[in-house]
PAMAR-737443 format. One record per residue (C-alpha): x, y, z; residue number from 1. Coordinates in nm, 2 decimals. Example, Ala and Ser with C-alpha at 12.3 -4.5 7.8 and 13.67 -1.06 7.14 Angstrom:
residues 2
{pt {1.23,-0.45,0.78},1};
{pt {1.37,-0.11,0.71},2};
***
This chain:
residues 607
{pt {16.58,20.54,-8.34},1};
{pt {16.70,20.24,-8.56},2};
{pt {17.05,20.23,-8.40},3};
{pt {16.91,20.13,-8.06},4};
{pt {16.73,19.85,-8.20},5};
{pt {17.07,19.68,-8.31},6};
{pt {17.19,19.43,-8.04},7};
{pt {17.51,19.54,-7.88},8};
{pt {17.84,19.37,-8.02},9};
{pt {18.00,19.13,-7.79},10};
{pt {18.32,19.06,-7.95},11};
{pt {18.43,18.71,-7.93},12};
{pt {18.78,18.58,-7.89},13};
{pt {18.81,18.49,-8.28},14};
{pt {18.67,18.85,-8.36},15};
{pt {18.94,18.99,-8.14},16};
{pt {19.21,18.76,-8.26},17};
{pt {19.14,18.84,-8.63},18};
{pt {19.15,19.22,-8.55},19};
{pt {19.46,19.20,-8.36},20};
{pt {19.64,19.00,-8.64},21};
{pt {19.51,19.25,-8.91},22};
{pt {19.63,19.54,-8.69},23};
{pt {20.01,19.38,-8.68},24};
{pt {19.99,19.29,-9.06},25};
{pt {19.89,19.65,-9.14},26};
{pt {20.09,19.83,-8.89},27};
{pt {20.36,19.95,-9.11},28};
{pt {20.32,20.08,-9.47},29};
{pt {20.37,20.37,-9.72},30};
{pt {20.11,20.55,-9.51},31};
{pt {20.22,20.91,-9.59},32};
{pt {20.07,20.95,-9.93},33};
{pt {20.12,21.32,-9.92},34};
{pt {20.49,21.24,-9.98},35};
{pt {20.67,21.11,-10.29},36};
{pt {20.79,20.85,-10.06},37};
{pt {20.74,20.81,-9.68},38};
{pt {20.65,20.55,-9.43},39};
{pt {20.49,20.55,-9.08},40};
{pt {20.30,20.30,-8.85},41};
{pt {19.95,20.32,-8.80},42};
{pt {20.01,20.46,-8.46},43};
{pt {19.98,20.81,-8.32},44};
{pt {20.28,21.02,-8.23},45};
{pt {20.54,20.76,-8.37},46};
{pt {20.82,20.72,-8.61},47};
{pt {20.80,20.90,-8.94},48};
{pt {21.04,20.86,-9.24},49};
{pt {21.07,21.03,-9.58},50};
{pt {21.28,21.10,-9.88},51};
{pt {21.41,21.43,-9.99},52};
{pt {21.61,21.52,-10.30},53};
{pt {21.73,21.81,-10.49},54};
{pt {21.96,21.87,-10.80},55};
{pt {22.30,22.04,-10.75},56};
{pt {22.37,22.20,-11.09},57};
{pt {22.16,22.50,-10.98},58};
{pt {22.27,22.65,-10.66},59};
{pt {21.90,22.74,-10.60},60};
{pt {21.81,22.38,-10.63},61};
{pt {21.77,22.33,-10.25},62};
{pt {21.49,22.58,-10.25},63};
{pt {21.29,22.34,-10.45},64};
{pt {21.37,22.03,-10.27},65};
{pt {21.14,21.75,-10.34},66};
{pt {20.94,21.60,-10.05},67};
{pt {20.57,21.63,-10.05},68};
{pt {20.37,21.57,-10.37},69};
{pt {20.33,21.91,-10.54},70};
{pt {20.17,21.99,-10.88},71};
{pt {20.42,22.27,-10.92},72};
{pt {20.71,22.04,-10.92},73};
{pt {20.63,21.92,-11.27},74};
{pt {20.75,21.55,-11.23},75};
{pt {20.69,21.37,-11.55},76};
{pt {20.60,21.06,-11.36},77};
{pt {20.53,20.94,-11.02},78};
{pt {20.27,20.70,-10.85},79};
{pt {20.28,20.34,-10.80},80};
{pt {20.27,20.09,-11.09},81};
{pt {20.22,19.81,-10.84},82};
{pt {20.11,19.81,-10.48},83};
{pt {19.94,19.52,-10.30},84};
{pt {19.85,19.74,-9.98},85};
{pt {20.04,19.49,-9.76},86};
{pt {20.39,19.42,-9.82},87};
{pt {20.49,19.54,-10.16},88};
{pt {20.49,19.87,-10.36},89};
{pt {20.70,20.02,-10.65},90};
{pt {20.70,20.34,-10.84},91};
{pt {20.92,20.54,-11.06},92};
{pt {20.99,20.91,-11.01},93};
{pt {21.11,21.11,-11.30},94};
{pt {21.22,21.47,-11.22},95};
{pt {21.34,21.66,-11.52},96};
{pt {21.38,21.99,-11.34},97};
{pt {21.60,21.84,-11.08},98};
{pt {21.76,21.62,-11.34},99};
{pt {21.71,21.26,-11.17},100};
{pt {21.49,20.96,-11.20},101};
{pt {21.45,20.75,-10.89},102};
{pt {21.28,20.41,-10.85},103};
{pt {21.15,20.28,-10.51},104};
{pt {21.07,19.92,-10.43},105};
{pt {20.91,19.88,-10.08},106};
{pt {20.89,19.53,-9.92},107};
{pt {20.79,19.41,-9.57},108};
{pt {20.84,19.11,-9.36},109};
{pt {20.59,19.01,-9.10},110};
{pt {20.70,18.98,-8.73},111};
{pt {20.64,19.10,-8.39},112};
{pt {20.56,19.49,-8.33},113};
{pt {20.43,19.51,-8.70},114};
{pt {20.75,19.33,-8.86},115};
{pt {21.03,19.49,-9.07},116};
{pt {21.04,19.66,-9.39},117};
{pt {21.29,19.77,-9.64},118};
{pt {21.29,20.00,-9.95},119};
{pt {21.56,20.01,-10.23},120};
{pt {21.59,20.33,-10.42},121};
{pt {21.77,20.32,-10.75},122};
{pt {21.81,20.54,-11.04},123};
{pt {22.04,20.78,-11.22},124};
{pt {22.11,21.15,-11.30},125};
{pt {21.98,21.25,-11.63},126};
{pt {22.20,21.33,-11.92},127};
{pt {22.25,21.71,-11.86},128};
{pt {22.34,21.68,-11.50},129};
{pt {22.70,21.77,-11.41},130};
{pt {22.70,21.84,-11.03},131};
{pt {22.50,21.54,-10.92},132};
{pt {22.19,21.51,-10.69},133};
{pt {22.16,21.54,-10.31},134};
{pt {21.95,21.25,-10.17},135};
{pt {21.86,21.25,-9.81},136};
{pt {21.65,21.00,-9.61},137};
{pt {21.53,21.08,-9.26},138};
{pt {21.36,20.93,-8.95},139};
{pt {21.19,21.14,-8.69},140};
{pt {21.00,21.07,-8.37},141};
{pt {20.69,21.25,-8.31},142};
{pt {20.65,21.12,-7.97},143};
{pt {20.83,20.97,-7.67},144};
{pt {21.13,20.74,-7.74},145};
{pt {21.49,20.75,-7.80},146};
{pt {21.72,20.73,-8.12},147};
{pt {22.10,20.76,-8.18},148};
{pt {22.29,20.73,-8.51},149};
{pt {22.64,20.61,-8.61},150};
{pt {22.79,20.68,-8.95},151};
{pt {23.06,20.48,-9.11},152};
{pt {23.23,20.49,-9.46},153};
{pt {22.98,20.20,-9.56},154};
{pt {22.64,20.30,-9.40},155};
{pt {22.45,20.48,-9.15},156};
{pt {22.29,20.29,-8.84},157};
{pt {22.02,20.42,-8.62},158};
{pt {21.91,20.24,-8.30},159};
{pt {21.60,20.34,-8.10},160};
{pt {21.32,20.23,-7.89},161};
{pt {20.95,20.35,-7.82},162};
{pt {20.68,20.21,-7.61},163};
{pt {20.47,20.10,-7.92},164};
{pt {20.74,19.97,-8.14},165};
{pt {20.97,19.84,-7.90},166};
{pt {21.35,19.83,-7.99},167};
{pt {21.43,19.88,-8.35},168};
{pt {21.73,19.93,-8.58},169};
{pt {21.78,20.09,-8.91},170};
{pt {22.05,20.07,-9.18},171};
{pt {22.08,20.31,-9.45},172};
{pt {22.33,20.15,-9.70},173};
{pt {22.45,20.31,-10.02},174};
{pt {22.55,20.09,-10.30},175};
{pt {22.92,20.03,-10.37},176};
{pt {22.87,20.15,-10.72},177};
{pt {22.76,20.51,-10.63},178};
{pt {23.00,20.77,-10.75},179};
{pt {23.03,21.12,-10.65},180};
{pt {23.05,21.43,-10.90},181};
{pt {23.40,21.53,-10.99},182};
{pt {23.55,21.82,-10.81},183};
{pt {23.62,22.13,-11.01},184};
{pt {24.00,22.16,-11.07},185};
{pt {24.01,22.50,-10.92},186};
{pt {23.89,22.37,-10.59},187};
{pt {24.11,22.08,-10.55},188};
{pt {24.37,22.28,-10.33},189};
{pt {24.13,22.48,-10.14},190};
{pt {24.15,22.40,-9.77},191};
{pt {23.86,22.31,-9.56},192};
{pt {23.64,22.16,-9.83},193};
{pt {23.53,21.80,-9.70},194};
{pt {23.63,21.50,-9.89},195};
{pt {23.34,21.35,-10.08},196};
{pt {23.20,21.08,-9.87},197};
{pt {22.97,20.78,-9.95},198};
{pt {22.72,20.88,-9.68},199};
{pt {22.67,21.16,-9.40},200};
{pt {22.45,21.21,-9.12},201};
{pt {22.30,21.50,-8.91},202};
{pt {22.10,21.48,-8.59},203};
{pt {21.84,21.74,-8.47},204};
{pt {21.65,21.81,-8.15},205};
{pt {21.32,21.95,-8.25},206};
{pt {20.97,22.00,-8.11},207};
{pt {20.78,21.68,-8.17},208};
{pt {20.50,21.90,-8.34},209};
{pt {20.76,22.00,-8.60},210};
{pt {20.90,21.66,-8.71},211};
{pt {20.64,21.66,-9.01},212};
{pt {20.84,21.99,-9.12},213};
{pt {21.15,21.77,-9.20},214};
{pt {21.21,21.94,-9.54},215};
{pt {21.20,22.28,-9.40},216};
{pt {21.44,22.18,-9.13},217};
{pt {21.65,22.02,-9.38},218};
{pt {21.66,22.30,-9.61},219};
{pt {21.75,22.54,-9.33},220};
{pt {22.05,22.31,-9.24},221};
{pt {22.19,22.28,-9.59},222};
{pt {22.16,22.63,-9.67},223};
{pt {22.33,22.74,-9.34},224};
{pt {22.61,22.53,-9.43},225};
{pt {22.64,22.61,-9.79},226};
{pt {22.66,22.99,-9.69},227};
{pt {22.96,22.91,-9.46},228};
{pt {23.12,22.69,-9.71},229};
{pt {23.08,22.96,-9.99},230};
{pt {23.24,23.22,-9.76},231};
{pt {23.54,23.01,-9.71},232};
{pt {23.57,22.92,-10.08},233};
{pt {23.56,23.28,-10.19},234};
{pt {23.81,23.39,-9.92},235};
{pt {24.05,23.14,-10.04},236};
{pt {24.02,23.20,-10.42},237};
{pt {24.00,23.58,-10.40},238};
{pt {23.63,23.57,-10.48},239};
{pt {23.66,23.35,-10.80},240};
{pt {23.52,23.04,-10.66},241};
{pt {23.37,22.84,-10.84},242};
{pt {23.08,22.76,-10.60},243};
{pt {22.97,22.42,-10.72},244};
{pt {22.66,22.27,-10.56},245};
{pt {22.82,21.93,-10.48},246};
{pt {23.07,22.12,-10.26},247};
{pt {22.85,22.36,-10.10},248};
{pt {22.57,22.13,-10.00},249};
{pt {22.74,21.82,-9.87},250};
{pt {22.66,21.78,-9.51},251};
{pt {22.90,21.71,-9.24},252};
{pt {22.84,21.45,-8.97},253};
{pt {22.69,21.63,-8.67},254};
{pt {22.49,21.55,-8.34},255};
{pt {22.47,21.19,-8.42},256};
{pt {22.46,21.06,-8.05},257};
{pt {22.31,21.35,-7.90},258};
{pt {22.06,21.21,-7.62},259};
{pt {21.79,21.49,-7.73},260};
{pt {21.81,21.42,-8.08},261};
{pt {21.48,21.30,-8.23},262};
{pt {21.53,21.38,-8.60},263};
{pt {21.81,21.21,-8.81},264};
{pt {21.90,21.30,-9.19},265};
{pt {22.13,21.08,-9.39},266};
{pt {22.26,21.24,-9.72},267};
{pt {22.43,21.09,-10.03},268};
{pt {22.55,21.30,-10.30},269};
{pt {22.55,21.11,-10.62},270};
{pt {22.62,21.14,-10.99},271};
{pt {22.53,20.87,-11.28},272};
{pt {22.39,20.54,-11.16},273};
{pt {22.30,20.50,-10.79},274};
{pt {22.13,20.30,-10.54},275};
{pt {22.08,20.28,-10.16},276};
{pt {21.88,20.07,-9.93},277};
{pt {21.67,20.17,-9.62},278};
{pt {21.62,19.88,-9.38},279};
{pt {21.40,19.91,-9.07},280};
{pt {21.42,19.60,-8.84},281};
{pt {21.20,19.52,-8.53},282};
{pt {21.35,19.33,-8.26},283};
{pt {21.20,19.01,-8.38},284};
{pt {21.51,18.81,-8.54},285};
{pt {21.27,18.61,-8.75},286};
{pt {21.18,18.93,-8.94},287};
{pt {21.54,19.03,-9.01},288};
{pt {21.60,19.17,-9.36},289};
{pt {21.94,19.14,-9.54},290};
{pt {22.06,19.37,-9.81},291};
{pt {22.10,19.08,-10.05},292};
{pt {21.73,18.98,-9.98},293};
{pt {21.56,19.29,-10.11},294};
{pt {21.58,19.22,-10.47},295};
{pt {21.45,18.87,-10.43},296};
{pt {21.17,18.99,-10.22},297};
{pt {21.07,19.26,-10.46},298};
{pt {21.09,19.02,-10.75},299};
{pt {20.87,18.76,-10.58},300};
{pt {20.62,19.02,-10.47},301};
{pt {20.60,19.16,-10.82},302};
{pt {20.52,18.82,-10.97},303};
{pt {20.27,18.75,-10.69},304};
{pt {20.11,19.07,-10.76},305};
{pt {20.07,19.01,-11.13},306};
{pt {19.91,18.66,-11.07},307};
{pt {19.69,18.78,-10.81},308};
{pt {19.57,19.08,-11.03},309};
{pt {19.47,18.83,-11.31},310};
{pt {19.29,18.61,-11.07},311};
{pt {19.09,18.90,-10.93},312};
{pt {19.02,19.08,-11.24},313};
{pt {19.10,18.84,-11.52},314};
{pt {19.17,19.11,-11.77},315};
{pt {19.41,18.90,-11.99},316};
{pt {19.13,18.63,-12.01},317};
{pt {18.88,18.90,-12.12},318};
{pt {19.11,19.00,-12.40},319};
{pt {19.26,19.32,-12.28},320};
{pt {19.63,19.36,-12.42},321};
{pt {19.93,19.40,-12.20},322};
{pt {19.93,19.80,-12.21},323};
{pt {19.58,19.79,-12.10},324};
{pt {19.63,19.55,-11.81},325};
{pt {19.93,19.78,-11.70},326};
{pt {19.71,20.08,-11.70},327};
{pt {19.46,19.89,-11.49},328};
{pt {19.73,19.78,-11.25},329};
{pt {19.86,20.13,-11.23},330};
{pt {19.50,20.26,-11.14},331};
{pt {19.45,20.01,-10.86},332};
{pt {19.81,20.07,-10.73},333};
{pt {19.78,20.46,-10.74},334};
{pt {19.45,20.40,-10.52},335};
{pt {19.63,20.17,-10.27},336};
{pt {19.94,20.39,-10.26},337};
{pt {19.71,20.67,-10.16},338};
{pt {19.63,20.50,-9.84},339};
{pt {19.74,20.68,-9.53},340};
{pt {19.72,20.70,-9.16},341};
{pt {19.63,21.03,-9.02},342};
{pt {19.63,21.15,-8.65},343};
{pt {19.55,21.47,-8.49},344};
{pt {19.27,21.70,-8.40},345};
{pt {19.01,21.85,-8.62},346};
{pt {18.86,22.18,-8.62},347};
{pt {18.49,22.16,-8.55},348};
{pt {18.22,22.42,-8.49},349};
{pt {18.02,22.36,-8.17},350};
{pt {17.71,22.50,-8.33},351};
{pt {17.54,22.43,-8.66},352};
{pt {17.60,22.67,-8.95},353};
{pt {17.28,22.87,-9.01},354};
{pt {17.10,22.79,-9.33},355};
{pt {17.10,23.03,-9.63},356};
{pt {16.83,23.30,-9.54},357};
{pt {16.83,23.21,-9.16},358};
{pt {17.07,23.48,-9.04},359};
{pt {17.45,23.55,-9.02},360};
{pt {17.72,23.27,-9.04},361};
{pt {17.80,23.10,-8.71},362};
{pt {18.00,23.32,-8.48},363};
{pt {18.09,23.03,-8.24},364};
{pt {18.47,22.98,-8.22},365};
{pt {18.58,22.65,-8.39},366};
{pt {18.72,22.40,-8.13},367};
{pt {18.99,22.15,-8.17},368};
{pt {18.85,21.80,-8.10},369};
{pt {19.04,21.55,-7.90},370};
{pt {19.31,21.39,-8.13},371};
{pt {19.21,21.08,-8.32},372};
{pt {19.33,20.86,-8.59},373};
{pt {19.20,20.77,-8.95},374};
{pt {19.31,20.51,-9.19},375};
{pt {19.18,20.62,-9.51},376};
{pt {19.23,20.67,-9.90},377};
{pt {19.31,21.00,-10.05},378};
{pt {19.14,21.16,-10.37},379};
{pt {19.46,21.33,-10.48},380};
{pt {19.82,21.30,-10.31},381};
{pt {19.92,21.65,-10.43},382};
{pt {19.59,21.83,-10.38},383};
{pt {19.38,21.64,-10.15},384};
{pt {19.62,21.43,-9.94},385};
{pt {19.35,21.35,-9.65},386};
{pt {19.03,21.15,-9.59},387};
{pt {18.71,21.26,-9.79},388};
{pt {18.39,21.09,-9.69},389};
{pt {18.22,21.12,-10.02},390};
{pt {18.51,20.99,-10.21},391};
{pt {18.60,20.70,-9.98},392};
{pt {18.30,20.48,-10.08},393};
{pt {18.41,20.49,-10.44},394};
{pt {18.75,20.39,-10.34},395};
{pt {18.63,20.11,-10.14},396};
{pt {18.42,19.96,-10.42},397};
{pt {18.74,19.87,-10.60},398};
{pt {18.96,19.81,-10.30},399};
{pt {18.70,19.55,-10.16},400};
{pt {18.74,19.34,-10.47},401};
{pt {19.11,19.34,-10.43},402};
{pt {19.13,19.29,-10.05},403};
{pt {18.83,19.27,-9.83},404};
{pt {19.02,19.28,-9.51},405};
{pt {19.20,19.61,-9.61},406};
{pt {18.88,19.75,-9.71},407};
{pt {18.69,19.65,-9.39},408};
{pt {18.97,19.81,-9.18},409};
{pt {18.93,20.15,-9.38},410};
{pt {18.55,20.11,-9.32},411};
{pt {18.59,20.05,-8.95},412};
{pt {18.84,20.33,-8.91},413};
{pt {18.59,20.58,-9.06},414};
{pt {18.31,20.46,-8.85},415};
{pt {18.52,20.51,-8.54},416};
{pt {18.53,20.88,-8.62},417};
{pt {18.14,20.89,-8.58},418};
{pt {18.01,21.09,-8.30},419};
{pt {17.72,20.97,-8.07},420};
{pt {17.46,21.12,-8.31},421};
{pt {17.59,20.94,-8.62},422};
{pt {17.78,21.24,-8.77},423};
{pt {18.11,21.22,-8.94},424};
{pt {18.31,21.51,-9.08},425};
{pt {18.30,21.51,-9.45},426};
{pt {18.66,21.63,-9.48},427};
{pt {18.90,21.49,-9.21},428};
{pt {19.18,21.76,-9.17},429};
{pt {19.37,21.61,-8.88},430};
{pt {19.67,21.80,-8.74},431};
{pt {19.89,22.08,-8.84},432};
{pt {20.05,21.88,-9.15},433};
{pt {19.70,21.83,-9.29},434};
{pt {19.58,22.20,-9.21},435};
{pt {19.91,22.33,-9.38},436};
{pt {19.74,22.20,-9.72},437};
{pt {19.40,22.37,-9.66},438};
{pt {19.29,22.73,-9.68},439};
{pt {19.16,22.86,-9.35},440};
{pt {18.81,22.92,-9.48},441};
{pt {18.78,22.54,-9.55},442};
{pt {18.92,22.39,-9.22},443};
{pt {18.61,22.42,-9.01},444};
{pt {18.37,22.13,-9.01},445};
{pt {18.00,22.17,-8.92},446};
{pt {17.80,21.93,-8.73},447};
{pt {17.48,21.97,-8.94},448};
{pt {17.66,21.94,-9.27},449};
{pt {17.61,21.57,-9.40},450};
{pt {17.78,21.40,-9.70},451};
{pt {17.66,21.13,-9.92},452};
{pt {17.69,20.79,-9.72},453};
{pt {17.89,20.62,-10.01},454};
{pt {18.06,20.40,-9.74},455};
{pt {17.75,20.20,-9.77},456};
{pt {17.83,20.11,-10.12},457};
{pt {18.12,19.89,-10.00},458};
{pt {17.91,19.77,-9.69},459};
{pt {17.65,19.64,-9.94},460};
{pt {17.90,19.48,-10.17},461};
{pt {18.08,19.31,-9.88},462};
{pt {17.77,19.19,-9.75},463};
{pt {17.66,19.04,-10.08},464};
{pt {18.01,18.88,-10.11},465};
{pt {17.96,18.72,-9.77},466};
{pt {17.63,18.60,-9.87},467};
{pt {17.75,18.43,-10.19},468};
{pt {18.08,18.29,-10.02},469};
{pt {17.90,18.00,-9.89},470};
{pt {17.84,17.89,-10.25},471};
{pt {18.19,17.94,-10.38},472};
{pt {18.30,17.63,-10.58},473};
{pt {18.58,17.44,-10.41},474};
{pt {18.80,17.47,-10.70},475};
{pt {18.76,17.85,-10.70},476};
{pt {18.85,17.84,-10.32},477};
{pt {19.15,17.63,-10.41},478};
{pt {19.26,17.87,-10.68},479};
{pt {19.23,18.17,-10.43},480};
{pt {19.44,18.01,-10.18},481};
{pt {19.71,17.94,-10.44},482};
{pt {19.72,18.31,-10.54},483};
{pt {19.68,18.47,-10.20},484};
{pt {19.90,18.20,-10.01},485};
{pt {19.79,17.95,-9.76},486};
{pt {19.62,18.10,-9.46},487};
{pt {19.61,18.45,-9.61},488};
{pt {19.23,18.43,-9.59},489};
{pt {19.13,18.75,-9.73},490};
{pt {18.78,18.68,-9.62},491};
{pt {18.87,18.67,-9.25},492};
{pt {18.68,19.00,-9.16},493};
{pt {18.39,18.90,-9.38},494};
{pt {18.19,18.75,-9.10},495};
{pt {17.81,18.79,-8.97},496};
{pt {17.97,18.94,-8.66},497};
{pt {18.17,19.20,-8.86},498};
{pt {17.85,19.28,-9.03},499};
{pt {17.66,19.34,-8.71},500};
{pt {17.94,19.57,-8.62},501};
{pt {17.89,19.77,-8.95},502};
{pt {17.51,19.77,-8.90},503};
{pt {17.55,19.95,-8.57},504};
{pt {17.73,20.24,-8.73},505};
{pt {17.51,20.24,-9.04},506};
{pt {17.20,20.26,-8.84},507};
{pt {17.34,20.54,-8.64},508};
{pt {17.44,20.73,-8.94},509};
{pt {17.08,20.68,-9.09},510};
{pt {16.92,20.82,-8.78},511};
{pt {17.16,21.12,-8.81},512};
{pt {17.03,21.17,-9.17},513};
{pt {16.68,21.14,-9.08},514};
{pt {16.71,21.38,-8.79},515};
{pt {16.93,21.66,-8.93},516};
{pt {16.86,21.65,-9.30},517};
{pt {16.48,21.64,-9.26},518};
{pt {16.27,21.88,-9.47},519};
{pt {15.91,21.97,-9.52},520};
{pt {15.65,21.71,-9.61},521};
{pt {15.87,21.42,-9.47},522};
{pt {16.14,21.51,-9.73},523};
{pt {16.49,21.58,-9.71},524};
{pt {16.71,21.89,-9.77},525};
{pt {17.09,21.92,-9.77},526};
{pt {17.23,22.17,-9.52},527};
{pt {17.53,22.38,-9.63},528};
{pt {17.35,22.53,-9.95},529};
{pt {17.48,22.85,-10.11},530};
{pt {17.34,23.02,-10.44},531};
{pt {17.60,22.85,-10.66},532};
{pt {17.71,22.53,-10.47},533};
{pt {17.59,22.25,-10.24},534};
{pt {17.93,22.11,-10.15},535};
{pt {17.77,21.87,-9.90},536};
{pt {17.59,21.68,-10.15},537};
{pt {17.91,21.58,-10.35},538};
{pt {17.74,21.72,-10.67},539};
{pt {17.90,22.06,-10.59},540};
{pt {17.75,22.25,-10.88},541};
{pt {17.45,22.06,-10.97},542};
{pt {17.19,22.32,-11.08},543};
{pt {16.92,22.37,-10.81},544};
{pt {16.66,22.66,-10.75},545};
{pt {16.77,23.01,-10.73},546};
{pt {16.78,23.16,-10.48},547};
{pt {16.80,22.88,-10.22},548};
{pt {16.51,22.82,-9.98},549};
{pt {16.48,22.64,-9.67},550};
{pt {16.16,22.49,-9.82},551};
{pt {16.31,22.32,-10.11},552};
{pt {16.36,21.93,-10.10},553};
{pt {16.65,21.76,-10.26},554};
{pt {16.57,21.44,-10.47},555};
{pt {16.93,21.31,-10.45},556};
{pt {16.93,21.32,-10.07},557};
{pt {16.60,21.14,-10.07},558};
{pt {16.74,20.87,-10.28},559};
{pt {17.05,20.84,-10.03},560};
{pt {16.83,20.80,-9.74},561};
{pt {16.62,20.54,-9.92},562};
{pt {16.94,20.36,-10.01},563};
{pt {17.06,20.37,-9.64},564};
{pt {16.73,20.20,-9.55},565};
{pt {16.78,19.92,-9.81},566};
{pt {17.14,19.85,-9.68},567};
{pt {17.07,19.84,-9.32},568};
{pt {16.74,19.63,-9.38},569};
{pt {16.97,19.39,-9.56},570};
{pt {17.21,19.39,-9.29},571};
{pt {16.96,19.33,-9.02},572};
{pt {16.93,18.98,-9.15},573};
{pt {17.24,18.91,-8.93},574};
{pt {17.05,19.00,-8.60},575};
{pt {16.78,18.84,-8.42},576};
{pt {16.56,19.16,-8.44},577};
{pt {16.25,19.17,-8.66},578};
{pt {16.28,19.34,-8.99},579};
{pt {15.93,19.46,-9.00},580};
{pt {16.00,19.83,-8.90},581};
{pt {16.28,19.88,-9.14},582};
{pt {16.09,19.71,-9.43},583};
{pt {15.79,19.92,-9.36},584};
{pt {16.02,20.24,-9.37},585};
{pt {16.18,20.13,-9.67},586};
{pt {15.85,20.06,-9.86},587};
{pt {15.71,20.40,-9.74},588};
{pt {16.03,20.58,-9.86},589};
{pt {16.00,20.44,-10.21},590};
{pt {15.64,20.54,-10.23},591};
{pt {15.71,20.89,-10.10},592};
{pt {15.99,20.93,-10.35},593};
{pt {15.73,20.91,-10.62},594};
{pt {15.49,21.14,-10.45},595};
{pt {15.74,21.42,-10.37},596};
{pt {15.98,21.40,-10.66},597};
{pt {15.82,21.26,-10.97},598};
{pt {15.74,21.51,-11.23},599};
{pt {15.48,21.41,-11.49},600};
{pt {15.56,21.72,-11.69},601};
{pt {15.92,21.66,-11.72},602};
{pt {15.91,21.27,-11.71},603};
{pt {16.19,21.26,-11.44},604};
{pt {16.26,21.29,-11.07},605};
{pt {16.34,21.66,-10.97},606};
{pt {16.42,21.85,-10.67},607};
***
């Protein structure tokens, strides 16, 4: 086994120091990519937050409240136009059906316990809107900890504490310019209708496993209150009403200081132009954020992003126009904005799935694994908001050019999901929230189903970058420091020590492929074949022989194994071991590729 030939990694103080700093730098972020906007730390069972909104002109608007990214919401625009993956991200949300557009500007300040962050939401209701929009922002604890909230005419304040975040304080501050919709004249003298307020709040005590269902819980709350309010209005107006949304759906302050509350909603009902700030502060006073600082922070980070983008990719210098550069920035930012932290159990079959023609499907009952975390990109925020092994390598080819440390952190997180044989589930469906988006027939992962090792694309690119870094001209190094900031050191995790760590995982993955995907005549065959698809190959509907046979050999899989040998042979240069065994295996595979898969008749490589 090649993995056993790799020396064990003895983490040095510098290795651990770099990793600890990176963990803190990346602790907080927009790591809930399944939501239009949401934050969480890269910690299990911790503090979640998110934005919810719905229009008030239609009394059924609450049923279509926006929270998670959904294709059926028909937003004209959403997705990040700039996101640096560290401390800044901005996007525009344009929702014609709910008659509002919202801009979010996220900034972060470093400090202890992961630092502090803020997001400014600004926007306006669209021209045809009359009754305004309900905007809600919530915080919920998925684990142990305490929170309480106070609401004044100026803002809502939340204070709390958890073991991993320490003490924290939160402010939700609506802008002074915010205005509420005008009350219908027929309702001005109706008793029991609460006066319009700048902000209100509601606390709830819910099972920690239900915090991710914040939108459902919010909808139940506003509907229950609207029904009560409607009954009172109709009784006092002899059934005439009118029942306007801005009156029906305004929440009243409730359960703000209850000791058991672990989920807090704030609500603002606005019409016309509006803004509000959400500010999370850790206990580190050096990381405090003032409301007046948010605009300056966002402006500075926006300029830094544009300078850095040009320094890394040089599109203006290559002759691309402003529109083309903006499109490229959006592509990168959408990729980075899709990064998420996921935590939970995965459904895994204890036994391999029998192959086509080898008998019935596995009858073993799938088992939930022990909970684990994953920091990963997502192929699609509305449709595939979770980690996919095949897609991630392609994500990282771009991400590694932008931020090597961030790319390495994603790589290391994926490799930590690897079992002792070298298997990684090709689709990471972790926890109830992730499973809620996946049909049951696709939730179970099988230990004999491999997936293309595209992570090694990024490993190879990073190794080549490390190899060439020694010859980087001094003036270029100076330029990078000027762009990234002194001490930013985007190459901190590009060290031989980190490469050795990656080699251990890559070698174990190679052993898994050579053992579980072996076919006849020293070739290879994807497991998981059906007559019409080979989903495990990544080339789902690539035409293969019909009907399937356990004797067929797959040229793409042979090429992948050969590529894995090439990458691990290159990485082995960072170890004292001899490379002879790997080099001999690589040469033999290249020769066997011709012997097994070259077709003289077709002048091409074939299954």
